[in-house]
Structures are given as C-alpha cells and as structure tokens.
Steps between C-alpha positions, in 0.01 A plus 500: 500500500369820675486366849852341464651832365336699776608256771865490388490875466380537858777264617765703318368823652505345843854388436605859409584424137559803270223626273688387183543145635134480600388618158746267316380199677120598502464670162792336313584141612162398641319677209716290263428180687126602518493563125619141439269348766203691373523322164530159644127418570385607149791321342433187695132508396612561142723193491251283672234601246739480210605148607139395530403635157807334338450162672126502421544559133298822486800727439564337163154569387510876591819529300341319200186734499711821519768395267337624177447853639852530651667374188411828329745665744770247474415312815343167590179446697695413815589863531134583597539384864805725580332797339185457692695463821688826410187696588543384864878495543788478253705277734287186501411572133870487410551186702210331329666553156712193574208294367611614157745242369607712206782732588401767248137518615608506867735795457251694280229438760720627779581818308129571452360411855600832658268690254212348679356733769577312834291582815796706643453758220136558586568735800694734256202519261255562794717783647522691177135433413369633834723813482514601140205337333206591733288627207566204277390143518762357728397141440547548125848652561621206707354249243676685218839436672435121515401514129817698428715230657336221299529705177862579553557129580343397171698754294821419679447125445449556126815714500710245685371216285624683194833620643666338802328161464451504124717190421348277756149396401345246749255234408219404746493123526333354799347177604200554711514278809210343667335667791608368833499591870844603619632379834569747784854366549607571131337847514678589830837374377485712179383814680759470781800458262392806299433725791827405661684585174328838486603591859870414433541667162243778440480587881866594509460767244178628661677543829809670367294734300285605789792581726653703197187707471503565877858627478433728209191643662630549855847650440604825352782526243733587792379175671300673774213294623155642416160430633213400264375858505837624362493298183550815284857519631588132432706334237178383345392866463834576330436227258162637428653839417754327276243296314213742468636657184452171322130515580435859401368390149242278682365796683589413862869569507477856629519387861705229679211351701339294224845352413558400866146350511599276208827400647339399831237320300753255382512364860113447475271686270263605786810675659448774254177613688688481833782701369261772374339509834838588652581754233159660514385495861179652632546870588288816533175306514569316167472137469810279455615478138315820410833642375491262212238708325757776475758275355299303240237577247258227395704438182831477681353287771372252248841491323657447855269216565559348163872508563474338840264238353748390230842569642730263678302295761570480871817343629307191611386451133856572379623227734252256357584623146871441562436150631270397208714659226812321643740775419564866576546577135139411416382665821656834413385467141140461624525794743644724223216394281245589768654836566512587129137395442388703807682811381363481145143436609511763767636747242214421262245539770641840593526628142156381400338612824661846473381525141136423578464635856727798530 
C-alpha cells in the first residue's frame, strides 16, 4: 500500500496535479482501497481456518464445551470463537459469527464483539501509558483495559438477554459429527465465496467512509483546501468544537482535540494516535505528543481510553456489522448501544477516579 501510494503520488506531482487532487487520491481514495485490501489476508486466513475447523468436526466440540459458561450470559458456546477473534480484529470476528445458526444469538454476539479490545486499540493505550503513567505499572494499566472490555461485555450480555432479546430463548442442540480430514477444494470454495462477498458489501462502506473522513479533515467550513498540519481549521475541527460540550461530564470535553481524535479513530482506531501526532507536534525540544500531558490527567486519560475502547468500532467493522446484521435498522441500533455504553462507563470511570484520586 505504501509503495503504491508513494508511486502514484509521484506520478501526480510530475503531471502537475493540484495539492488537493494529490491528497484526495493518495490519502482518500487509495487509503480507502488500502483499508479494504489490508483486511483481505487475515480474512482469507480466517475463512480458510474456519472452513477447516467446520469440515473437520472440531468447531462443534468447541461450541459444546463453552456452551454451559456462555448460557449464563444468554449466548451459546458457538459465540466463543467470534469473541476470541475480537481481540485480534473485529472485522473477521463479526464475519465468523455466521457460524451461529440462531438469529438471536448471532445478533447478540455481533453487538458484543466490539467491546473486545482489538489490536488496533493497543497503540492508544501505549501512547497514554508512556506519557501519563510513567510512575505507575504500565503493563497493569493496559491489562486493566482488556479486563474492562470483557467485564462490560458480560454485563451488557446479561442486560441484552433480559431486555432486547428477552423473549427469544435459544436451545443448544447439536449432533457432534465424526472427525474427518477436509479437502482443499471445499475449503477454498467456501473461503473464496465469503471473501468476495465481503469485498462487495462491506468494502463499499469502508471506501465511502474513508473518503468522507478525508473531506472533513482537509477542507475548512468555507471549503478551502487544508494541509494535514492545518487540521485545526477543518470541518472536522468544527465538529469537535460542536460536540465537545457533550463530553465535558466525562472530563475530556474542555478541548476539541480529543473529540477529533475519536472521530478520526472511526476510520481506524490507530488513527487516533496519528491524529494526536499532528495536533501535538514536536516543538521547543519536546517530544512529539508531549502536549497531551497538558490536556489530560491520568483519570481523564483512562476515561478517554475507556470511551474509545467501548464506543462505535471502526468503519471496517461497521461495514462487517451491516453485512452480518442484514439491515441498517439493527446496525444503527447496535451503534447506538455501543455509544451509550461507552458514555456511561467512561462517566463512571471519571466520577470514581476523581473521587479517589483527586
């Protein structure tokens, strides 16, 4: 992706293209396509392995072993695999939920997967840990966020089981097949059909969302083109100013930068770190991102990390969510649920943290 973007960018410069056209193609269109392509290898590996486990008969036994534990949260044992994959990436985790035949369990699993701390959220934790928690156990801090995500998923599962999915109780009935060695042809056919379907449906949403984020972050409200260093004058910045008052009760709404970081994080969670590097550049002998220590306290930083852990996932995951949910109604319902849970948990973190550490 990098060499292709750089090569096309050099060709556009040589051809005398304008700055905004170069940025649109390099940072908008190619970034959107690159975001789709970057998921293809792991999704292909996922579907190959999933097809192997299903055809071999091992998947059924995993579900059977985990069923008793997951039934306490209103789920079946088949939800274990998607949750486990959620710690790597929510996109393949959501796509793997199609192994759940029961519609209720599948939708409930899809709503809980984003609470798992995917690998893209780890750079956010490490950034704050290295800047604001130098005197504390940074490893324990990061581990606590992984535990927080799992705890919230458990509580949210119990809540959904007693409210939204109350009237639909599923029964786990499964015939354990014999172990057998799958054929390469059947595995490849299953994997190819699923990855092609992902590119057509979820890829469209990812591409459109990426270009939209580029437009919002590279143009001012008067539609003047801005470079990446002028993000504070962009439409995205204006949105941050408008929305920051909503986050004042959470402790990080006094400035617009955290809000912009969260908004760009919807493109990809690790983009939050890149956005902060632009908003807090190195100056006066300070290291890059040093300005964060003036914007956050340890308590507000933890509340901010908790919010970005639990809020709406990246656009790629939303695309997968829309595809697996099968309707925009359920997709928006899931996103609203994620945002509400993130807000409430972040508020509790801030209030309790302020009470004990202020």
